[in-house]
C-alpha positions as CSV (number, residue, x, y, z in Angstrom):
1,X,43.1,-33.2,-43.7
2,X,39.5,-32.9,-42.7
3,X,36.7,-33.8,-45.1
4,X,35.0,-30.4,-46.0
5,X,31.5,-32.1,-46.3
6,X,31.9,-33.7,-42.9
7,X,33.1,-30.5,-41.3
8,X,30.1,-28.6,-42.7
9,X,27.8,-31.3,-41.4
10,X,29.4,-31.2,-38.0
11,X,29.2,-27.5,-37.9
12,X,25.6,-27.5,-39.0
13,X,24.8,-30.2,-36.4
14,X,26.6,-28.2,-33.7
15,X,24.7,-25.0,-34.8
16,X,21.4,-26.9,-34.7
17,X,22.2,-28.2,-31.2
18,X,23.2,-24.7,-30.0
19,X,20.0,-23.2,-31.4
20,X,17.8,-25.9,-29.8
21,X,19.6,-25.4,-26.5
22,X,19.3,-21.6,-26.6
23,X,15.6,-22.0,-27.5
24,X,15.1,-24.3,-24.5
25,X,16.9,-21.9,-22.2
26,X,14.9,-19.0,-23.6
27,X,11.6,-20.9,-23.2
28,X,12.5,-21.7,-19.5
29,X,13.3,-18.1,-18.9
30,X,10.0,-16.9,-20.3
31,X,8.0,-19.5,-18.3
32,X,9.8,-18.4,-15.1
33,X,9.1,-14.8,-15.7
34,X,5.4,-15.6,-16.4
35,X,5.3,-17.6,-13.2
36,X,6.7,-14.6,-11.3
37,X,4.4,-12.2,-13.1
38,X,1.3,-14.0,-12.0
39,X,1.6,-13.2,-8.3
40,X,2.5,-9.6,-9.3
41,X,-0.7,-9.4,-11.3
42,X,-2.8,-10.7,-8.4
43,X,-1.1,-8.3,-6.0
44,X,-1.8,-5.4,-8.4
45,X,-5.4,-6.4,-8.7
46,X,-5.7,-6.5,-4.9
47,X,-4.1,-3.1,-4.6
48,X,-6.4,-1.7,-7.2
49,X,-9.4,-3.2,-5.4
50,X,-8.2,-1.8,-2.1
51,X,-7.9,1.7,-3.6
52,X,-11.3,1.6,-5.2
53,X,-12.9,0.2,-2.0
54,X,-11.2,2.8,0.2
55,X,-12.3,5.6,-2.1
56,X,-16.0,4.4,-2.0
57,X,-15.8,3.9,1.8
58,X,-14.4,7.4,2.4
59,X,-17.0,9.0,0.2
60,X,-19.8,7.2,2.1
61,X,-18.5,8.1,5.5
62,X,-16.9,11.5,5.2
63,X,-16.9,14.9,3.5
64,X,-13.6,16.3,2.4
65,X,-14.6,19.8,3.8
66,X,-17.2,20.1,6.5
67,X,-18.4,23.3,8.2
68,X,-18.6,22.9,12.0
69,X,-19.8,25.1,14.8
70,X,-16.2,26.1,15.5
71,X,-14.8,26.4,11.9
72,X,-14.1,23.7,9.4
73,X,-12.9,20.1,9.3
74,X,-10.7,19.0,6.3
75,X,-10.4,15.3,5.6
76,X,-8.4,13.1,3.4
77,X,-7.3,9.5,3.3
78,X,-4.5,7.2,2.1
79,X,-5.0,3.5,1.5
80,X,-2.5,0.7,1.4
81,X,-2.9,-3.0,0.6
82,X,-0.7,-4.9,3.0
83,X,0.4,-8.2,1.3
84,X,1.7,-9.8,4.4
85,X,-1.5,-9.2,6.3
86,X,-3.7,-9.6,3.3
87,X,-5.6,-6.5,4.4
88,X,-6.7,-3.2,2.9
89,X,-5.7,-0.5,5.4
90,X,-7.0,3.1,5.3
91,X,-5.7,6.0,7.3
92,X,-8.1,9.0,7.6
93,X,-6.5,12.4,8.2
94,X,-8.7,15.1,9.8
95,X,-7.6,18.7,10.4
96,X,-10.1,20.8,12.4
97,X,-9.6,24.5,12.0
98,X,-11.4,26.0,15.0
99,X,-11.2,29.7,14.1
100,X,-14.6,30.5,15.7
101,X,-13.7,28.9,19.0
102,X,-12.1,30.7,22.0
103,X,-9.3,30.1,22.2
104,X,-8.7,29.3,18.5
105,X,-7.1,26.0,17.8
106,X,-6.1,23.5,15.2
107,X,-6.7,19.9,15.9
108,X,-5.2,17.0,13.9
109,X,-6.5,13.4,14.1
110,X,-5.6,10.2,12.3
111,X,-7.6,7.0,12.3
112,X,-6.2,3.7,11.1
113,X,-8.9,1.4,9.7
114,X,-8.9,-2.3,8.6
115,X,-11.3,-1.8,5.7
116,X,-11.9,-5.6,5.2
117,X,-13.2,-5.8,8.8
118,X,-14.5,-2.2,8.9
119,X,-12.7,-1.9,12.2
120,X,-10.8,1.1,13.6
121,X,-7.4,-0.2,14.7
122,X,-6.2,2.9,16.4
123,X,-6.5,6.7,16.5
124,X,-4.3,9.7,17.2
125,X,-5.4,13.2,18.2
126,X,-3.4,16.3,18.9
127,X,-4.1,20.0,19.3
128,X,-2.1,23.0,18.2
129,X,0.6,20.7,16.7
130,X,2.1,19.5,19.9
131,X,-0.3,18.5,22.7
132,X,-1.3,14.8,22.3
133,X,-4.9,14.5,23.6
134,X,-5.4,10.8,22.8
135,X,-3.5,8.1,21.2
136,X,-4.6,4.5,21.2
137,X,-3.8,1.4,19.1
138,X,-5.7,-1.7,20.0
139,X,-5.2,-2.1,23.8
140,X,-2.0,0.1,23.8
141,X,-1.8,3.8,24.6
142,X,0.8,6.1,23.2
143,X,2.0,9.5,24.3
144,X,3.5,11.0,21.1
145,X,3.3,11.2,17.3
146,X,6.6,9.2,17.1
147,X,5.0,6.3,19.2
148,X,1.9,6.5,17.0
149,X,3.9,6.2,13.8
150,X,5.8,3.2,15.2
151,X,2.6,1.4,16.1
152,X,1.0,1.9,12.6
153,X,4.2,1.4,10.6
154,X,3.8,-2.4,10.2
155,X,0.3,-1.9,8.7
156,X,1.5,0.7,6.1
157,X,4.4,-1.3,4.7
158,X,4.9,-4.8,3.3
């Protein structure tokens, strides 16, 4: 028959070992999650900085509503921090409502800008929702909205 004192000691020793092992595993898990959180925190800061810079840049360069000789121009923007390219990308949307012009028309344009370099990467311009007037991206020309969206897609995702 087992000695009850020895069994209690063995059980206590086993319990202590299990607690130490579990604590070590938990500590390793916490350190691993902190190591993974650090890059996420840096990315978050870069995204926040991109958003703030894009907003300031847009306010300096554009008005959301602008009266023109033919009607009004309405502008907005969207920004994206691209982690792969390490770039702050801004796309500016402009809708020109030419209700004073003859014939009346609605023009839509988009400009993709690398905010870090303050460089326009490409632009798209169409009138009345279907006729593409101009579409360029770098040294490439495009003939449709679908082509434009394919060209800018890598800049607006990670």
